[in-house]
N, C-alpha and C positions, 0 to 999 in steps of 0.2 A: 691426588691424594686419592680416585681409586684405584688407577694402577700400584701404587704404595698397599691398599687395602688386598688387593691379586697379592701380588707377590707374599703380603703377611699368610696368608692365607694358605698358598703354594707351598709356602717352609712349612707351616707347620705340620701340613699334609706329610710330606717327604719325611719330616720329625717322627711326628708320632705312625707312622706306617708300619714298620715294621714294630716296635712295641704293641701298637695291636695287635696283630696279626697273630703274632706269636701267645696271642691270648686265647684262641682257638683251640678246640682239640679238646681229646678223651684224656690222653698221656701228655707226658711234660719230656719236650725236646733239646736236645744238647745236643747240636748240629756245630757246634765252633770248629774249625780245623781242629783233627786229632793230636798235632801237636801240644795242642792248648788245654787235651785231658782235663778241662775243666767239668767234665759229667764225676767225677773221680767223688766233689763235694759231694753231689748226689745220693752217690753211696753211700758217704759214710754218716747221712746225715736218715739217708730211708733203711739202713742196718739196724744202727743205734736203738729201733724202734720196733725189731724184733723178737722173737723169739722163741719159745720153744712149739712147739708143730704149726711152724709158718712158711712158707716155700719164697724161694726166690729161685725164679726163673732166666737163664741168662739163652734169650730166641733168636734165632735166627731172623731174616728179612721178611722171611715169609707169617710169621709166626704170628698169627689171630688175634688181633686186640678183639681185648672180653666185654660183654657189656655189663657182667656180675657184679654188684656193687665191692663184692670182696676182692676184687683183683684190682691191681692197678698199674699202669704200664709205665714207665718211663722211655725213650726212644733215644741209645746213646749210637752215636759215627762212627763207632768203632768195632776189631772184630772182635768176636765171640774168645779166643784165648789171652785175648790182654782184658778185657774186660773181668774171665774169671779169674786172675793172676790178683786184680782190686779187689776184688768179692771175696777169695780168700786173706789176702794181708788185712782188709778189713775186721773179717770174723775168728781170726787170729788176736788181736791188736780188745776186739770191745769184750772175749772170752768167755762172754754169759748163752752164748748157743755153741753146739759145734755141726759142722753140717754133714750129711748124712748124702750123697751126692748121687744122682742114675745120669746115667747114658741112655739112650734109644738101643735097643740091641738090633735097629735098623745098621744102625749108622756101621758096624761094623763089616758089612756086608755089600757095600757097595764098591762095586767096580769105579775105580780111577778113570776107565774110558768113557761112564756115565756120568760121571760126575770132577771133571777135570782138578786138581785142588782137592781133594777126599783125603789123600792120603800123606799128603803134607799139612795137613789139620789134623788130621789122625796121633799124628805127631806130636803137633805144638800143644791139641790139647793135654797127653801124657807128659808132658813139662808141665804144663801151663796146672798139672794138680800135686807136685812135688808132693811125691810121695801119697797125695788122698785115695784112697780105698774107692773105687766108683764102680753100683753096684750095674748091671744091664738087666733094662726092661722092655717089652714093646714098646714103644711109640703112645699105641692107644691107650693102654694101660697105666701110662703114666699122666697122660689125659685126663680118663678117669678120677684118678688118684687129685689130681688139680684143680678137678669142678666140683670131689666130692669136701675137699678142706675148703675149698672159698664158703661154700656150703657157711661154714664157723669159723675161719680164719684168713686173715691178710693174705691172698698172694701177687708178689711185690713180681713184672713179669721187667727185665731187660733189656730192648728191643736191641739189635745188633743189625751192622751193616754184613754180617756172614751172607753167603750165596749161597748155602751147599744145603744139600736134604737132609734132614734126622741130627742134624748140629747142635740142635738144642745142646742144654745142659741146666739137669735140674736137682736143685737141691734143695731137701727136708729137715728144717731145720731143729736140733736136738737141744737138749740141756747140755750145759757147759762145764758145769761142774757138779753135775750128778750121771752118772753113767747110768745104762742097763743092768750092768751086771750089779752095783750098790744099790738101783730099785730092787731087783729078784730077791737078795739077801736082805734088805728089811720087809717084803711081804713074807718072808720064809719067817723070819723071825717072827713079825707078827701072828699070823697063822698057829703058830708053835703057840708061843701066848695066849692066844685065843682058845686053843686046845686043851692049857692045861687048869687055864681061867675056871671051863666048862664043867672040869672033869671033880 
């Protein structure tokens, strides 16, 4: 009877061990094999809730885990170009936001002999962008923008397995159905109307 009880305890420990260990940590991990791509569900769920002025970062393996409440991190066991394609696919599907994409200015200056694979990575990113324009900004400036934004809005970080310096992609979300030109035209009409009314 005692051996039976011990066997039952061991069986429960082995069965529940992976489940309980997956509950710890600040971010969620999607560490299944790359072929399963179960992390795509997480991207779909997370992006549906985001809107204008939120940020999405597709970070490299060394991207820091932030302690600010406004920054959420999800670990994805895949490379940045693959995750970028999935994020852009989902943003095109939801259509309530449009991406304003930033790359670290330093990325273009890194020689392949100092970071093997960086040239191929740059080509892959160019293809993954599918014609979306990408602005360049120094990494430090992008980090400051994120910190400031995280004080007011959610910043979602997809931390990947890419191990190349300055390889992260920063995406500021803008309205998908109201562009800056429309906003500017509306503001001009309002100002004109106010001037007429005040005379």
